[in-house]
N, C-alpha and C positions, 0 to 999 in steps of 0.2 A: 637098577632097583629094583631087588626081589622084596615082596610084605609077606608074612603071614598074617589069614582073616582067621581067628580065631569069633566063632556063633555059637553061642547056648540062649539058650528057655528058660524063661525063670520058671515054671510050669512044671520043668522037667531037665532038674541041674545037671541030673546023670548024661542028656543028650547036649554031645558039640563036634558039629563042621567043620573043620579043619582047610583049609583049603586054604593051595600054591597061590598067590596073584604074580604071575611073572611083568603083570604090565607097566609103565613107565608112567608116568603124567602126562608124556606127547601121547602113549597109546589111547591114552583114558577119554582124550579128545575127542569127541562124536565130526564126521565128514563134516557138517554142518564149521563148525571151529576152526575145523583144517585148511575149511575153502575161505571163511572170512580173512583167518589172520594171513596167510600167503600174499591172498591176492589184497590188501592195506595193506600189507609191506613192503609189495612191490613199486606202489605207487606213490603211498604217502612223500612219501622224498619229492613228490615232483606236483606237491598240492601245496598253494602260496596264499597267504593272505592278503591282502590288495586293502589299502587302508584310502580316500577320496580323500580327499583338500580343499576345501571348498574355497570358490573367492572370496579374501577379508570386504566383512561388513563397512559400511563407515561408521566410524570410530573404535573400530576393534583394530589394537594392535597385533593379535595374534592371529595364524591360520587358523582358517575353524576345519572341524570334522564332519567331513558332510558324509559320514558314511563305509560302512566297511561291507568287505564280501572276501570270498573265493578264488579260487582259476589254478588251472592245470598247465604244465610247461608241459610243450610236444616235439620241445625242440635243443638240440643243449645249444644250437646258437641264445635260444634264451626270449623265445614267440612264447605266450601265453594266451591263454581262449583262457574266458570268463564271459560275466552278462553285461550285456548293454549297459543296464539296466545300473551296473554298479559302478560303471567309469564315466560313467554320461557330468553334466558339468565338471568336472572334473578341475581347478586352474595345477594337482600336483597329485601324483599317483604317488605311496610307498608299500612298497610287494618287501612281508616277512617270507624265506623261506624256512623249513626244520632245520639249517644246519645253523641255525643263527645271525644268516647277515640278514642286511636292508638294503633294499636297490630302487632309485628311481626311476620308474619307466617314463614310457613313450604310449601312445596312443597310432595303435598301424592302422585299423581302421574296425569300423563301427556299422552293425546292421538293427537298428530298432527293431525290423519286420519278424528276425526273430528272437533280439532279446542275446544275438550273439557281437564280440568285441573281441580284440588281439587287442595286448597290448606286449612292451619288449624292452628284456632288462637287457643289460650288458654285461659281457662276461662269455667267460672257458668252460665247455663242461660242464652245465647245470643238465644233474636226472630231468626226466621227459618221461611222459609213458604213452603210450600207442595207442592208437581210434580202432574201435572193433569193428564190427557191424552190428545197428541198427535193425536191419530188415529180416536178420534170420534169434531175430528173440522169441521168445514164446510168454502167453499169462500164468505167473505159478514161480520163473524162473529167480531163480538169485541172484539181489545184487545190491552195488554195494554204494554207500552215500559217501564223503571222507570230504572234511570244510570246514567251517570256524563260525557255530554257530554263538551268537552271543561277545564271539572273544575267546570263545574257548578255541586258543586255535589244533587242528591236524585232532579232531576229531570225528571216528568212524560211529556210522550207525551202517546199519541192512535191516532187509527185507524183501521182498519178491515183488514183479511185473505185475501191479495191480490191472493194466487195461495196455491195450496198443491203439496208435491210431486214433490218439483224441484230440480236441480244434481247439484251442483258448488264443487267449486276447494278450497280445504281448502292452507295455507300460505305457507303449502310443496309442493304442487303438487298432490296429492288426491284427490279423488272425494267426497264429500261430498252424502249423500242420506239423502230422507226425512229431506229437507229443506222445509220450513217456506216463504215464500213470504208476504211480508209490508206491505201498507204505510203508518205508526208508523216511526214516523221519526227517525231517528239516525244517529249518531254526532260521532267527533271520540270524546270514554272518553264508550263511552255507550256499546262498546264490552264488550265478557260474563255477561249485564246486565237482568234481567228474563222479558221474554215476559210471561206475566199471560193474562187470559179470569177475564172471568165481577163476578170470582166467587174468584181470587182471589189466584189462581191454577197457577203456575210454567207449560205454555207447552209450554215454546223454551226458549234457553241461546242466548242472540242478539250476531249477529255474523259479520255481513259486511255489505257495503253499498256498492251501486254504482255512483261513481263518476263520468259526475256532475249531472243527474240525480236524476229527485225529486222522493223522493217518492219509489225508491227500497228497501225496506232492510229486509236482512232474518239471520231467528232465525236456533237456531239445532235442529227436534222437541222434547218435554220431556220424547216423547218415546223410541228414542236413545239417548238422555244424559242419563238417567237415566241406562238406561242398562251399560253406558260408566262407570258410577260417581258408578257402583257397580262392579265394576270390577278394576276402581284406588283404589280404600278406599281400598279394602279389597288383592291385589293382584298389586297393584304398577304399574299394565298393563295394553292392553287389549292387548291380542292375540285373532286372528281372520283366516277363512278359506279366499281363496286368490281366486275367480272362473274368472276371467282375464277377466268379460267385463262392459262396462258402459250403463247404459240402462233410461229410463223411465215410470212410470207408466200410463196407459192410460185406459181406457176405451173399454170396448169390445163390439162391437155388439150382438143384443139379438140372431138374427138367426143362428151367431157364438156360440154363451151360447150355444142354447137347439140344433144347427148338433151338438156337441162332448158332450153335458151332463157337464157342468161344473156348479161345484156349489158355481162361484162365475165369478161375471162381469166384471170383471176388467186381464188383468196382465199386464207384463214385457218389453215396447218392446225394444228388444237386439238395439244397437244405433251404437257399436262398440266393435270387438273382439281382448283384452290385447292379448301379446304371454308372456308367461313370464316361463324362466326355474323352470321346476316342474310343471307346470300347466298345464291340458291335457283338455283345454276345444276345439279342431279341431273340436266334430261332431254338434259346435253351434255356427249358422250364425247370418250373421246382416241379421235383419231383424226380427227373433224369436221371439214370443212369452211364453213369460216365463208365465205359470201357475202353477206349480206345483214342491215340493223340496220332495223327497225322500217320494212321495206319498201324501201330507201332499201341500193342495192349498195355494197357495202364488201369492196374487194379487196386492202387490207391490212394491218395494225396497226399502220401510222398516220390510217391513214381511223376505224377503229374508235375506237382513242385517241380521238381527238378527237369522237368522238359520244359518245362516254362520262360528259360533263358534267352537275355538277350538274342539270341538268332530271333525269337519270331516278336519280337515289339509291334506292331504299325503293316504285321504282313498274317496273311488272311488264313487259318488251321481246320483241317478236319479233325469233328471234333464225333467219335463212335462214339451212338446213347444207347440205351434199352429204356424203350416209355410203352407203358402198358406188355411192355413181356418182349417186345418187337424191336430187331438192331431194327437201327435209321444211321443214318448221318446230315451231322449239321456244319454247317461253317461258321468262326467264327474269328474277330479280331483280335485281336491284347495288345490294350497299350506302352506303355513302359510304369511298374508299379511308384 
């Protein structure tokens, strides 16, 4: 669509600038808008509204709505990823899709420790989204959240990644690692919906906000979510080893990396030692920096989390640490979480 633009100046009416504008409305949109439109249109058809109907209370004849949240289809067979707290305590789960259809869903697996759950609806050829790789994200990167805040279905908000490698507690009180912090606006009802990148890949599952703060929103990274989802679909639960520490991913000074001949420049700062029965972690100390697990470098909380699977429950493991800047190894025996 061609448009002629005439620009005149009130203080000099004889001065006039005529400009040919051959741009279309689409061309006028900036790259940011185009990225948000493209990614959200790709994923929105797979975003579900989930309504949790709780068991009836005594004396009540109608089913009671326990809450509502969001989810995202990850397969054409009807598997939906959402938050554990969205489906917790449900007597019946109602799933509404953007195409106007409504389905009853069943819980296939639930992992409160990461606030991830998988439910399933039955049908054919459902639109679905794909997981991306949250380990390749960068602070400042564009992200888009899609969900159903306060019942307003299929709402899109956008922002940036504010921080990576956060830890926060799930509603059960356990720490969730590999948390993505974003300023993409989330509200009640967004829980369980996808956080996507500009390519339309799911790089997180929205899980929490801090009230009444502005722009402090959190999502479980896709590298954690995808692992948990696989276990929930195949086994119905996640068995994992528990080392008994709380930590945070940190960057290491280059002189420390060089001195200790490390292959990575990151580590896990041990902030708390958690004493539990059957866990042997007495050789670890607060302030240690974990850089390896059984001779495999680990540079982030997420990497260590993925190593602590059911293969190491009750078995001796070697932990490479930096203590006062010097590398050494200590042994530990995890228990089942």
